[in-house]
C-alpha positions as CSV (number, residue, x, y, z in Angstrom):
1,M,31.2,-61.8,-18.3
2,T,33.2,-57.8,-17.2
3,F,31.3,-55.9,-19.7
4,R,27.9,-58.0,-19.0
5,Y,28.4,-57.0,-16.0
6,L,29.4,-53.0,-17.0
7,R,25.7,-53.8,-18.2
8,I,23.7,-55.1,-14.7
9,F,25.7,-51.5,-13.3
10,E,24.3,-48.7,-15.6
11,A,20.6,-49.7,-15.0
12,V,21.5,-50.0,-11.4
13,C,22.9,-46.4,-11.7
14,R,19.9,-44.8,-14.1
15,H,17.3,-46.1,-11.4
16,M,19.4,-46.0,-8.5
17,S,17.7,-49.4,-7.2
18,I,18.2,-52.8,-8.2
19,T,15.0,-54.0,-7.9
20,R,14.1,-51.3,-11.4
21,A,17.2,-52.5,-12.8
22,A,16.1,-56.8,-12.2
23,Q,12.9,-55.9,-13.8
24,E,14.3,-53.4,-17.2
25,L,17.0,-56.6,-17.5
26,Y,14.8,-59.9,-16.9
27,L,16.9,-61.1,-13.9
28,S,16.3,-61.9,-10.5
29,Q,17.5,-59.7,-7.8
30,P,19.7,-62.0,-6.4
31,S,21.3,-61.9,-9.9
32,V,21.7,-58.2,-10.4
33,S,23.3,-57.6,-6.4
34,L,26.2,-60.1,-7.5
35,A,27.2,-58.6,-10.4
36,V,27.4,-55.7,-9.1
37,A,29.4,-57.0,-5.6
38,E,31.3,-58.8,-8.4
39,L,33.1,-55.4,-9.7
40,E,33.4,-54.0,-6.1
41,K,35.6,-57.3,-5.7
42,K,37.6,-57.0,-8.8
43,Y,38.4,-53.9,-9.3
44,D,38.4,-53.5,-5.2
45,L,36.3,-50.3,-5.2
46,R,32.6,-49.7,-3.5
47,L,31.2,-48.2,-6.1
48,F,27.7,-47.2,-3.9
49,D,27.2,-46.0,-0.3
50,R,23.5,-48.9,0.4
51,I,22.3,-45.7,3.4
52,G,18.8,-47.3,4.7
53,R,16.9,-48.6,1.2
54,K,18.4,-46.2,-0.9
55,L,21.8,-46.4,-3.1
56,Y,24.3,-43.1,-3.2
57,L,26.7,-44.0,-6.4
58,T,30.4,-43.3,-4.5
59,P,32.9,-41.2,-6.5
60,A,34.4,-44.4,-7.2
61,G,31.2,-45.1,-9.2
62,E,30.9,-42.3,-10.3
63,E,33.9,-42.8,-12.4
64,L,33.3,-46.0,-13.6
65,L,29.7,-45.0,-14.7
66,G,31.0,-43.2,-16.8
67,Y,34.0,-45.3,-18.6
68,A,30.6,-48.5,-18.6
69,R,28.8,-45.6,-20.9
70,S,31.0,-44.7,-23.2
71,L,31.7,-49.1,-23.8
72,I,28.4,-49.6,-23.6
73,S,27.2,-46.8,-26.1
74,Q,30.9,-47.9,-28.9
75,I,29.6,-51.3,-28.5
76,D,26.1,-50.8,-29.3
77,D,26.9,-48.2,-31.8
78,M,28.8,-50.9,-34.0
79,E,26.6,-54.1,-33.3
80,Q,24.2,-51.3,-35.0
81,H,26.7,-50.5,-37.4
82,L,26.7,-54.1,-39.0
83,R,24.2,-54.9,-37.9
84,S,22.2,-52.0,-40.6
85,G,24.8,-52.3,-43.4
86,A,23.4,-49.5,-45.8
87,R,21.9,-47.2,-42.8
88,K,22.5,-43.9,-43.0
89,S,25.6,-42.4,-40.6
90,V,24.3,-40.3,-37.9
91,L,26.1,-37.6,-35.9
92,R,25.5,-36.3,-33.5
93,V,25.8,-32.8,-32.2
94,G,25.2,-30.5,-29.3
95,T,25.7,-27.3,-28.6
96,S,24.5,-23.4,-26.1
97,M,22.0,-21.1,-27.1
98,T,23.8,-18.7,-28.1
99,V,26.4,-20.9,-30.1
100,G,23.8,-22.8,-31.7
101,S,21.0,-19.4,-32.4
102,C,24.7,-17.6,-33.6
103,L,26.6,-20.1,-35.6
104,L,24.8,-23.6,-36.4
105,P,22.5,-23.0,-38.9
106,A,25.2,-22.2,-42.2
107,C,27.8,-24.7,-40.9
108,A,24.1,-27.5,-40.8
109,E,23.8,-25.9,-44.5
110,Q,27.4,-26.4,-45.8
111,F,28.3,-29.6,-44.1
112,A,24.9,-31.0,-46.1
113,G,26.4,-30.3,-49.0
114,D,29.6,-31.9,-47.8
115,Y,28.1,-35.3,-46.4
116,P,24.7,-35.8,-47.8
117,D,24.1,-39.5,-46.8
118,I,24.5,-38.4,-42.7
119,L,22.2,-37.7,-41.0
120,V,22.9,-34.9,-38.0
121,E,20.7,-34.8,-35.1
122,V,21.1,-31.5,-33.1
123,L,20.3,-30.3,-30.0
124,V,20.4,-27.0,-28.8
125,E,20.7,-26.6,-24.4
126,R,22.0,-25.0,-22.1
127,T,26.0,-25.2,-21.7
128,S,24.7,-27.5,-18.1
129,L,22.8,-30.1,-20.0
130,I,24.6,-30.5,-23.4
131,E,28.0,-31.6,-20.8
132,Q,26.3,-33.8,-19.0
133,K,24.7,-35.4,-22.0
134,V,28.9,-35.5,-23.9
135,L,29.7,-36.8,-20.8
136,N,27.1,-39.9,-20.8
137,N,28.1,-40.2,-24.6
138,E,25.1,-39.3,-25.6
139,L,26.0,-36.8,-27.7
140,D,29.1,-37.1,-29.9
141,I,30.5,-33.3,-29.3
142,G,29.6,-30.3,-28.0
143,F,30.0,-26.7,-28.8
144,V,29.2,-24.3,-26.0
145,E,29.7,-20.9,-24.1
146,G,30.7,-21.8,-21.1
147,L,34.1,-23.0,-19.6
148,P,33.2,-26.6,-18.3
149,K,35.2,-28.7,-15.9
150,A,34.6,-32.5,-15.7
151,P,37.8,-33.9,-16.2
152,Q,36.7,-37.0,-18.5
153,L,36.6,-33.3,-21.1
154,V,38.9,-32.4,-24.2
155,I,37.7,-28.6,-23.7
156,I,39.3,-27.0,-27.1
157,P,38.6,-23.0,-27.7
158,F,37.4,-22.4,-31.0
159,A,36.0,-18.8,-31.6
160,E,36.1,-15.6,-29.8
161,D,32.5,-13.9,-28.3
162,E,32.0,-10.6,-26.2
163,L,28.9,-9.8,-24.0
164,T,27.9,-6.4,-23.5
165,V,24.6,-4.7,-21.9
166,V,21.7,-2.9,-24.3
167,C,19.0,-1.1,-23.0
168,A,16.3,0.9,-24.4
169,P,17.1,4.1,-26.8
170,D,15.8,6.2,-24.3
171,S,16.2,4.2,-21.1
172,P,17.2,6.9,-18.4
173,F,20.0,4.3,-17.6
174,L,21.6,5.7,-20.8
175,R,21.7,9.6,-19.0
176,R,24.9,8.4,-16.6
177,G,26.6,7.6,-18.9
178,T,29.5,4.7,-19.0
179,I,28.9,3.3,-15.2
180,S,30.6,1.6,-12.9
181,C,30.8,-2.6,-12.6
182,A,29.0,-2.2,-9.1
183,D,26.5,0.2,-10.8
184,L,24.8,-2.3,-11.9
185,A,24.3,-3.8,-9.4
186,S,21.1,-0.8,-8.6
187,I,19.7,-1.9,-12.3
188,P,17.1,-3.6,-12.9
189,L,18.6,-6.5,-15.2
190,L,17.2,-9.0,-16.8
191,L,19.7,-12.4,-17.6
192,R,20.0,-15.8,-18.9
193,E,19.4,-18.5,-16.3
194,K,21.4,-20.2,-13.7
195,G,23.0,-23.1,-15.9
196,S,23.3,-20.6,-19.2
197,G,27.0,-20.1,-20.3
198,T,25.9,-16.7,-20.6
199,R,24.9,-16.4,-17.2
200,A,27.9,-17.9,-15.3
201,V,29.9,-15.3,-17.3
202,V,28.3,-13.0,-16.3
203,D,28.2,-14.2,-12.1
204,N,31.9,-15.0,-12.3
205,L,32.7,-11.4,-13.7
206,M,30.3,-9.9,-11.1
207,D,32.5,-12.3,-8.3
208,M,35.6,-10.7,-9.8
209,H,34.6,-7.5,-8.5
210,S,33.1,-8.1,-5.5
211,V,29.0,-7.4,-7.2
212,T,26.6,-9.4,-6.4
213,L,23.1,-9.0,-8.6
214,K,19.8,-9.7,-7.6
215,P,18.0,-9.6,-11.3
216,L,14.6,-7.9,-12.1
217,W,13.9,-11.2,-15.1
218,E,15.9,-14.8,-15.0
219,S,14.9,-17.0,-19.2
220,I,16.0,-19.8,-20.9
221,S,14.9,-17.1,-23.9
222,T,17.0,-15.0,-25.0
223,L,14.5,-12.8,-27.3
224,A,12.4,-12.5,-24.0
225,L,15.1,-11.2,-22.4
226,I,15.3,-8.3,-25.5
227,G,11.9,-8.0,-25.9
228,G,12.1,-6.8,-22.4
229,A,15.2,-4.3,-22.2
230,K,13.4,-2.3,-26.1
231,R,10.1,-1.8,-24.1
232,G,12.6,-0.2,-21.1
233,L,12.1,-2.6,-18.5
234,G,15.6,-3.1,-17.5
235,A,18.8,-3.8,-18.9
236,A,20.1,-7.1,-20.4
237,I,23.6,-9.2,-20.3
238,L,23.9,-10.4,-24.1
239,P,25.6,-11.7,-26.5
240,L,27.1,-9.1,-29.1
241,R,26.1,-11.7,-31.8
242,I,22.4,-12.1,-30.7
243,V,22.5,-8.4,-30.3
244,Q,24.3,-6.3,-32.5
245,K,21.0,-6.5,-35.2
246,Y,18.7,-4.4,-32.3
247,L,21.9,-2.5,-32.7
248,D,22.6,-1.4,-35.5
249,C,18.9,-0.1,-36.6
250,G,18.0,1.7,-33.0
251,E,15.9,-0.6,-31.0
252,L,18.4,-0.6,-28.1
253,A,21.9,1.0,-27.2
254,V,24.5,0.0,-25.1
255,L,25.1,1.2,-22.0
256,P,29.3,1.6,-21.3
257,V,30.8,-0.2,-18.1
258,R,34.0,0.9,-17.4
259,D,36.3,-2.0,-16.0
260,I,34.8,-5.1,-17.9
261,Q,36.2,-7.0,-19.7
262,W,33.4,-9.1,-21.9
263,K,34.8,-11.3,-23.9
264,R,34.7,-15.0,-23.7
265,Q,35.4,-18.0,-25.3
266,F,33.5,-20.3,-26.9
267,F,34.8,-24.2,-26.4
268,R,34.5,-27.6,-28.0
269,I,34.3,-30.6,-25.6
270,Q,34.3,-34.5,-26.6
271,H,35.3,-37.0,-24.3
272,R,38.6,-37.4,-24.0
273,N,37.8,-41.1,-24.6
274,K,35.6,-40.4,-27.6
275,I,37.4,-40.9,-30.8
276,L,35.9,-39.0,-33.7
277,D,35.7,-39.0,-37.3
278,E,36.4,-37.2,-40.0
279,P,32.7,-36.1,-40.9
280,A,32.4,-34.7,-37.2
281,E,36.0,-33.1,-37.3
282,R,34.8,-31.2,-40.6
283,W,31.3,-30.4,-38.4
284,A,34.1,-28.5,-35.8
285,E,36.2,-26.7,-38.3
286,L,33.0,-25.7,-40.4
287,M,31.6,-24.1,-36.8
288,A,34.8,-22.6,-36.3
289,A,34.8,-20.9,-39.6
290,S,30.9,-19.9,-39.2
291,A,32.6,-17.6,-36.1
292,A,35.1,-16.3,-38.1
293,G,33.2,-15.5,-40.3
294,G,33.4,-17.4,-43.4
295,L,30.5,-18.6,-43.8
296,D,26.9,-17.1,-43.6
297,E,26.5,-16.6,-40.4
298,A,22.0,-17.0,-39.1
299,E,19.9,-13.6,-39.7
């Protein structure tokens, strides 16, 4: 009975409405309200604040929601697997933009050779969204460049990365030679958007040096930032892995900044209640090998 109540609770959280949850589950509104009340009574917790006609999750409700979604997903996976018989297994992987563009293709190619019967579903998105989907058990495992903070996650460093400031080879910024961190505030900057792992690292480093940046451009597209930098529209702060080929062919140049450490970590994340099987662990090994140059990286 408690598991049924958890399904009802999850539906109420998704809709933040007793009425819409009842409609989805083909139940009466009193039955849905009773299920939530029984959960609150059983665990001696208030799961929702009821302000006016709106529902708001309490911290206890948010914690229970994480467990509920994890349990529901595991039960659904079990039932689907038992009913499907020989249906193809699925591994759900999420990566942030930089990790996906640099490490994912070589890893996926090797994994397909090792496990031809496993379908890998991949989502490449900003770090914050990958973190949320791992927490909701919509992804089995994630690989990100920002440091997640949710206590429900297991966070394991698996590779080192480095950011760099780049601009056009004929940019007037280069005439200054090595610049200070404070000088970045006076340069038109082309930066990744808020919520990305790369932007989080940049903002954290600037906070450490008491520098406030006001970017000229903010974009989810790394290629757009590279294009703007190549055309002299500003300086971009991007992963060295991504811009290296543009540096090698002379389309971009490094703008050196003193007294700042641009290195960072890539992290593997999974829900602390998630038990990964052998193929998922193998995927994680291949991602680390790709980062170390043990696999051919994508061009």
